C-alpha positions in Angstrom: 118.5 -55.2 220.1 117.0 -53.9 223.3 117.0 -56.0 226.5 113.6 -56.6 227.9 112.7 -55.6 231.5 110.0 -57.4 233.4 107.8 -54.6 234.5 106.0 -56.9 236.9 109.0 -56.5 239.3 108.8 -52.7 239.3 105.3 -51.5 240.4 105.8 -47.9 239.6 106.9 -48.7 235.9 104.0 -51.2 235.6 101.6 -48.4 236.5 103.1 -46.0 234.2 103.0 -48.7 231.3 99.3 -49.3 232.0 98.8 -45.4 231.7 100.6 -45.4 228.3 98.6 -48.4 227.0 95.2 -46.8 228.3 95.9 -43.3 226.9 97.9 -44.5 223.8 100.2 -41.6 224.3 103.9 -41.8 224.9 105.5 -40.5 228.2 108.9 -38.9 228.6 111.1 -40.1 231.3 113.3 -37.0 232.6 116.3 -36.7 234.8 116.5 -33.1 236.0 115.4 -31.2 232.9 116.7 -33.6 230.3 114.6 -36.3 228.7 116.5 -39.6 229.0 113.8 -42.1 227.6 110.3 -42.4 226.1 107.7 -45.1 226.9 105.5 -45.4 223.8 102.6 -47.5 223.4 102.8 -50.4 220.8 100.2 -50.3 218.2 99.2 -53.2 215.9 97.9 -51.9 212.5 95.3 -54.6 211.7 94.5 -52.8 208.3 98.1 -53.8 207.0 97.4 -57.4 207.9 94.1 -57.2 206.0 95.6 -55.6 203.1 98.3 -58.2 202.8 95.8 -61.1 203.2 93.8 -59.5 200.3 96.8 -60.7 198.0 96.5 -64.3 199.0 95.5 -66.3 196.0 95.6 -63.3 193.5 98.1 -65.3 191.5 96.1 -68.5 191.4 95.2 -68.2 187.9 98.7 -67.3 186.6 100.4 -70.1 184.5 103.7 -70.2 186.5 105.5 -72.3 183.8 104.9 -69.6 181.1 105.7 -66.8 183.6 109.1 -68.3 184.4 109.7 -69.0 180.5 108.9 -65.2 180.0 111.1 -64.1 182.7 114.1 -66.1 181.5 113.5 -65.0 178.0 113.5 -61.4 178.9 116.7 -61.7 181.0 118.6 -63.3 178.1 117.4 -60.9 175.6 118.1 -57.8 177.6 121.5 -59.2 178.8 122.8 -59.5 175.2 121.6 -56.2 174.1 123.0 -54.2 177.0 126.0 -52.2 176.0 128.3 -51.1 178.9 129.9 -47.5 178.2 132.8 -46.7 180.7 
């Protein structure tokens, strides 16, 4: 896991981060001609959250006891019929 850096203590870095946030484009950090790091904007995909939330309540009409019985029945039926060939 990465270590966080408080950019408020480094004004030049804070300005760079503000630019990256505003433009939504990453910036390469170079030493001589070599890229040593990249500052990228963080994006939050609200459509993914909306898609997930659309599933809430979608199983409300399912009889969970019957579902569990069907699952256990299928497990035991499939387990006893499965042959292992080596």
